[in-house]
C-alpha positions in Angstrom: 127.5 92.3 117.3 131.1 93.0 118.1 132.3 93.6 122.2 132.9 97.7 120.8 129.0 97.5 119.6 127.9 96.0 122.1 129.5 98.8 124.2 128.9 101.5 122.5 125.4 100.6 122.7 125.7 100.3 126.6 126.7 103.7 126.3 123.7 105.0 124.6 121.3 103.2 127.2 122.8 105.1 129.7 122.8 108.5 127.7 119.5 108.6 127.2 118.4 107.0 130.5 120.0 109.9 132.0 117.5 112.0 129.9 114.1 110.8 131.3 112.3 112.6 133.3 110.2 111.2 135.9 110.4 107.7 137.9 107.4 105.4 138.1 106.0 102.5 140.1 106.2 99.3 137.9 103.1 98.6 135.4 102.6 94.8 137.8 102.6 97.1 141.1 99.5 99.3 140.0 98.1 96.9 138.5 98.3 94.7 141.5 97.0 97.9 144.0 93.6 98.3 142.0 92.8 94.9 141.6 93.5 94.2 145.5 91.8 98.0 146.6 88.7 96.0 144.8 88.8 93.1 146.2 89.5 94.9 149.2 86.3 96.5 149.3 84.5 93.8 147.1 85.4 90.5 148.8 83.2 88.3 146.8 85.0 86.4 144.7 87.4 84.0 146.3 91.0 82.7 145.5 91.6 79.1 145.9 94.4 80.3 148.7 95.2 77.9 151.9 96.8 81.8 153.3 94.9 82.5 156.1 92.9 85.3 155.7 93.7 88.7 157.1 91.2 91.2 159.2 90.0 93.7 157.7 92.2 96.2 159.7 95.2 94.5 158.8 94.2 94.1 154.7 94.0 97.6 154.7 97.3 98.7 156.0 98.8 96.4 153.7 97.1 98.7 150.8 98.6 101.4 152.2 101.9 100.7 152.6 101.9 100.1 149.1 100.5 103.5 147.9 103.5 104.5 150.0 105.8 102.2 147.9 104.6 102.9 144.7 104.9 106.6 145.7 108.2 106.8 146.5 109.5 106.9 142.3 107.2 110.0 142.1 108.5 112.1 145.9 110.1 114.7 143.4 107.3 115.2 141.2 104.9 115.4 144.6 103.4 118.6 145.6 103.3 117.0 149.2 104.5 114.7 151.7 103.8 111.0 151.2 102.0 111.2 154.1 99.3 114.0 153.5 99.1 112.3 150.0 97.9 109.1 151.8 95.8 110.7 155.0 93.4 112.5 152.5 93.5 109.6 149.6 92.3 106.8 152.4 89.9 109.4 154.3 88.0 109.8 151.1 87.8 106.0 150.4 84.4 105.2 152.1 82.6 107.8 149.4 84.1 106.1 146.9 82.7 102.7 148.3 79.4 104.5 148.1 80.0 105.7 144.4 80.4 102.0 143.2 77.8 101.1 144.9 75.6 103.2 143.1 77.6 102.3 140.2 76.8 98.6 140.8 72.9 99.1 141.1 72.5 100.5 138.2 74.3 98.2 136.1 72.5 95.7 137.9 69.0 97.2 137.3 69.9 98.3 133.7 71.0 94.6 132.5 68.5 92.2 131.7 70.9 89.6 131.4 72.4 90.4 134.8 72.0 88.0 137.3 72.8 89.9 140.4 75.6 92.6 142.1 77.7 90.4 143.3 77.8 89.0 139.2 78.4 93.0 137.8 81.5 93.8 141.1 83.0 90.1 139.6 82.7 89.8 136.5 81.3 93.1 134.1 84.3 94.8 132.5 82.2 98.1 133.2 82.6 97.8 136.4 86.0 97.0 137.0 86.4 100.3 134.4 84.3 102.4 136.3 86.1 101.1 139.9 89.9 101.8 138.6 88.7 105.2 137.0 87.3 106.5 140.4 90.3 105.8 142.5 92.5 106.9 139.6 90.6 110.4 139.8 91.1 110.3 143.3 94.5 109.9 142.7 94.9 112.8 140.2 92.4 115.1 142.1 95.4 114.0 145.3 98.1 115.2 143.0 99.8 112.3 142.2 101.0 112.4 139.3 101.7 109.9 136.0 99.5 107.2 138.6 96.4 107.9 137.7 96.6 106.9 133.9 98.8 104.0 134.4 96.1 102.8 137.2 93.1 103.8 134.4 95.5 102.1 131.7 95.8 98.6 133.3 92.2 98.3 133.1 91.8 99.4 129.9 94.8 96.2 129.2 91.5 93.9 131.2 88.0 95.4 129.6 88.9 97.5 126.3 87.4 100.6 128.1 89.5 103.7 128.4 88.4 106.6 131.1 91.1 109.1 131.4 91.7 109.9 135.1 91.0 113.5 134.6 87.7 113.2 133.4 85.0 114.2 135.4 81.6 111.4 136.3 78.9 111.4 138.0 76.9 108.2 140.5 75.0 105.6 138.6 76.9 105.8 135.7 76.6 102.6 133.6 78.5 100.8 131.3 77.6 98.2 129.0 79.5 95.7 127.4 82.3 98.4 126.9 84.6 97.5 124.6 85.9 100.1 122.2 84.2 102.8 124.7 86.6 105.9 125.1 85.9 108.5 127.2 88.6 111.6 126.4 90.5 113.9 129.3 88.0 117.1 130.1 84.7 114.5 129.2 82.1 115.9 131.7 79.5 113.5 132.4 76.6 114.0 135.0 74.5 111.4 137.0 72.2 108.1 135.6 74.1 108.3 132.5 74.6 105.5 130.2 77.1 103.6 127.3 77.4 100.9 124.8 80.4 99.3 123.9 81.9 101.8 121.1 80.8 105.4 122.3 83.6 108.1 122.0 83.7 110.7 123.4 86.3 112.6 121.9 87.8 115.7 120.8 87.5 117.4 117.4 90.9 118.5 117.2 93.8 116.7 118.7 97.2 119.4 118.8 99.0 120.0 121.7 98.4 123.6 121.9 95.0 122.8 123.2 95.7 120.7 126.4 94.8 123.2 128.5 91.4 123.8 127.5 88.6 122.1 127.4 88.3 119.5 124.4 85.5 117.5 125.1 81.7 117.4 124.7 79.3 117.3 128.4 76.7 114.5 129.0 74.3 115.8 130.9 71.9 113.6 133.0 70.1 110.8 132.4 71.7 110.5 128.9 71.4 107.7 126.9 74.3 106.8 124.2 74.2 103.2 122.3 77.0 101.3 120.7 79.6 103.3 118.1 77.5 106.4 118.7 80.8 109.4 118.6 80.3 112.9 120.7 82.9 115.8 119.9 84.0 118.8 121.1 84.5 120.4 124.0 81.2 123.2 123.3 79.1 120.1 122.6 76.5 119.4 124.9 74.4 116.3 125.1 70.6 117.6 127.5 69.3 115.9 129.5 67.8 112.9 129.1 68.4 112.8 126.1 69.0 109.3 123.7 72.0 109.2 121.6 71.1 106.3 118.9 73.7 103.7 117.9 76.6 105.4 115.3 74.9 109.0 115.5 77.8 111.5 114.9 77.5 114.4 116.6 79.6 117.3 117.0 76.9 120.2 117.6 74.9 120.1 121.3 71.4 119.1 121.0 68.6 120.5 124.0 67.4 118.6 126.6 64.6 115.7 126.0 66.1 114.6 122.3 66.3 111.5 120.3 69.1 111.6 117.8 69.5 108.7 115.0 71.6 107.7 112.6 69.6 106.9 109.2 71.1 104.5 106.7 69.6 104.2 103.0 69.2 100.9 102.1 69.1 100.5 98.3 68.4 97.0 96.5 70.4 96.2 94.0 68.9 94.5 90.8 69.6 91.2 89.8 70.8 91.8 85.9 69.3 88.6 84.4 72.3 86.3 82.7 72.2 85.9 78.7 72.1 82.2 77.7 
């Protein structure tokens, strides 16, 4: 690359950079914050470090300061003051904590392979994805733009579970295994719902004009959705206490207490004898 070409490229970068609407906190900071927040609430796993352990109040203050720093580049987009948002968020953390205990208990109670609630909190990708979602959803409801999606995409990269921060999810939520689970933006999930790997709760149409409409399904209380089932559409409602079998494809509602199964067809191929 010649000096002129390099200068032209730098000019191109400068012009493009001026067009970006948003400034964002770093992905590293967002990921570290959510890990630190989960570790603060559930100090079960220990890093091998010689640093002295801080008391709870100091850790809590550090978390508030970290979020304060991440909100700095978003100031032009905030509808409330930073202090007001911080007060809203940290005032609701105790409630999120209680919900996460219910989530962890649901996983522990329903997974025969689970040894303990400590294992679920420290190891299970489903719990990490749910915990990250619950805080991202809290941030979204508090009026913080962009950062909630950064948090859930961090969890997505770590667990393979993609939950939009604007989805609505009730208590005692259970995701088993989890890889490939997708939960869309306008999904409504009730209480005591169980999802297995590969489940998609998505939209029937992908169009920017539908951004403000309900595009994703409603899953009522006590529903189990088994592996690789796909449920699509904003008007699709899975009635409470239903079971959706693996690989099922649904684009219409089913009443409560339904059982929906994908039926595979098996054909036995006849062996043609070889002629010798």
